C-alpha positions as CSV (number, residue, x, y, z in Angstrom):
1,X,0.0,0.0,0.0
2,X,2.8,2.4,0.9
3,X,4.6,1.6,-2.4
4,X,1.4,2.4,-4.3
5,X,1.1,5.8,-2.6
6,X,4.7,6.6,-3.4
7,X,4.3,5.6,-7.0
8,X,1.1,7.6,-7.3
9,X,2.7,10.7,-5.7
10,X,5.8,10.4,-8.0
11,X,3.5,10.0,-11.1
12,X,1.5,13.1,-10.0
13,X,4.6,15.2,-9.6
14,X,5.9,14.1,-13.0
15,X,2.6,15.0,-14.7
16,X,2.2,18.4,-13.0
17,X,5.9,19.2,-13.5
18,X,5.6,18.8,-17.3
19,X,2.3,20.7,-17.7
20,X,2.3,24.1,-19.3
21,X,-0.3,26.8,-19.1
22,X,-1.2,28.4,-22.5
23,X,-1.8,31.8,-20.9
24,X,1.8,31.9,-19.6
25,X,3.7,30.3,-22.5
26,X,2.4,31.6,-25.8
27,X,3.3,30.0,-29.1
28,X,5.8,31.7,-31.4
29,X,3.1,32.7,-33.9
30,X,1.0,34.2,-31.1
31,X,4.0,36.2,-29.8
32,X,4.7,37.7,-33.3
33,X,1.0,38.6,-33.6
34,X,1.0,40.2,-30.2
35,X,4.2,42.2,-30.9
36,X,2.7,43.5,-34.2
37,X,-0.4,44.7,-32.2
38,X,1.9,46.4,-29.7
39,X,4.2,48.2,-32.1
40,X,3.9,51.3,-34.3
41,X,6.3,53.6,-36.1
42,X,5.9,57.3,-36.0
43,X,7.4,59.7,-38.6
44,X,9.5,61.8,-36.3
45,X,13.1,61.6,-35.3
46,X,12.6,63.2,-31.9
47,X,12.3,60.5,-29.3
48,X,11.8,63.0,-26.4
49,X,8.7,64.5,-28.0
50,X,7.3,61.0,-28.5
51,X,7.9,60.1,-24.9
52,X,6.3,63.3,-23.7
53,X,3.3,62.6,-25.8
54,X,3.1,59.0,-24.5
55,X,3.0,60.4,-21.0
56,X,0.2,62.9,-22.0
57,X,-1.7,60.1,-23.8
58,X,-1.5,57.8,-20.8
59,X,-2.7,60.5,-18.5
60,X,-5.6,61.3,-20.8
61,X,-6.5,57.6,-20.6
62,X,-6.7,57.9,-16.8
63,X,-3.4,56.2,-16.1
64,X,-1.1,57.3,-13.3
65,X,2.6,57.6,-14.4
66,X,4.8,55.4,-12.2
67,X,8.1,55.9,-13.9
68,X,9.3,57.9,-16.9
69,X,12.8,58.1,-18.4
70,X,13.1,60.2,-21.6
71,X,16.8,59.1,-22.0
72,X,15.8,55.5,-22.1
73,X,12.5,56.2,-23.8
74,X,10.4,54.2,-21.2
75,X,7.2,55.0,-19.5
76,X,5.3,52.8,-17.0
77,X,1.8,53.6,-15.8
78,X,-1.0,52.1,-13.8
79,X,-4.7,52.4,-13.9
80,X,-7.3,50.8,-11.5
81,X,-10.4,49.4,-13.3
82,X,-13.0,47.9,-10.9
83,X,-10.4,47.2,-8.3
84,X,-8.1,45.5,-10.8
85,X,-4.8,46.8,-11.9
86,X,-4.0,47.6,-15.6
87,X,-0.4,48.3,-16.2
88,X,1.1,49.7,-19.3
89,X,4.7,50.0,-20.2
90,X,5.7,51.9,-23.3
91,X,9.1,52.1,-24.9
92,X,10.2,54.5,-27.6
93,X,13.4,54.0,-29.6
94,X,14.8,55.4,-32.9
95,X,14.4,53.2,-35.9
96,X,17.5,51.9,-37.6
97,X,17.2,54.6,-40.3
98,X,16.8,57.4,-37.6
99,X,13.9,58.9,-39.5
100,X,11.2,57.5,-37.3
101,X,10.6,56.4,-33.7
102,X,9.3,52.9,-32.9
103,X,6.9,52.7,-30.0
104,X,5.9,49.5,-28.3
105,X,3.2,49.3,-25.7
106,X,2.8,46.4,-23.4
107,X,-0.4,46.2,-21.4
108,X,-1.2,43.8,-18.6
109,X,-4.4,43.1,-16.7
110,X,-3.6,41.7,-13.2
111,X,-0.2,40.6,-14.5
112,X,-1.6,38.8,-17.5
113,X,-0.8,40.2,-21.0
114,X,-3.6,41.9,-22.7
115,X,-4.1,40.3,-26.2
116,X,-7.1,42.4,-27.2
117,X,-6.1,44.4,-30.3
118,X,-8.6,47.1,-29.6
119,X,-6.7,48.2,-26.4
120,X,-3.6,48.8,-28.5
121,X,-5.5,50.4,-31.4
122,X,-7.1,52.9,-29.0
123,X,-3.8,53.8,-27.4
124,X,-2.0,54.2,-30.7
125,X,-4.9,56.2,-32.1
126,X,-4.8,58.6,-29.1
127,X,-1.0,58.8,-29.3
128,X,-1.1,59.6,-33.1
129,X,-3.6,62.4,-32.5
130,X,-1.5,63.8,-29.7
131,X,1.7,63.7,-31.9
132,X,-0.2,65.4,-34.7
133,X,-1.5,68.2,-32.4
134,X,2.0,68.6,-30.9
135,X,3.6,68.8,-34.4
136,X,1.1,71.4,-35.4
137,X,1.6,73.4,-32.2
138,X,-2.1,73.0,-31.2
139,X,-2.5,73.1,-27.4
């Protein structure tokens, strides 16, 4: 009986040790698709202006800025939605040509990546409008 319990326990550990959770480990195709939703290029060479507009856009979307570093081009912000935490981290970097700035937004809901394309579309639409207004000196 004791040997049967030990065998069962060892088999249980082996099975659970090998199990993966789809929400944590995304397939390569899913990662590429997610990255394409999260990334946009903007026709400006000034990373600082883009970071400032990212900050303004996040604040307009009711996020509280946790950290911002214009030299690194990173902004982290948090927003509470019905008692749950939404965290957005945005990075801005010059493109290889230097003629545009690549912006990548990474959103999480309670530490799980947000895969809904509408969230990213809304953010990039608001950021695009903000950059347009900034470029045309509209306050």
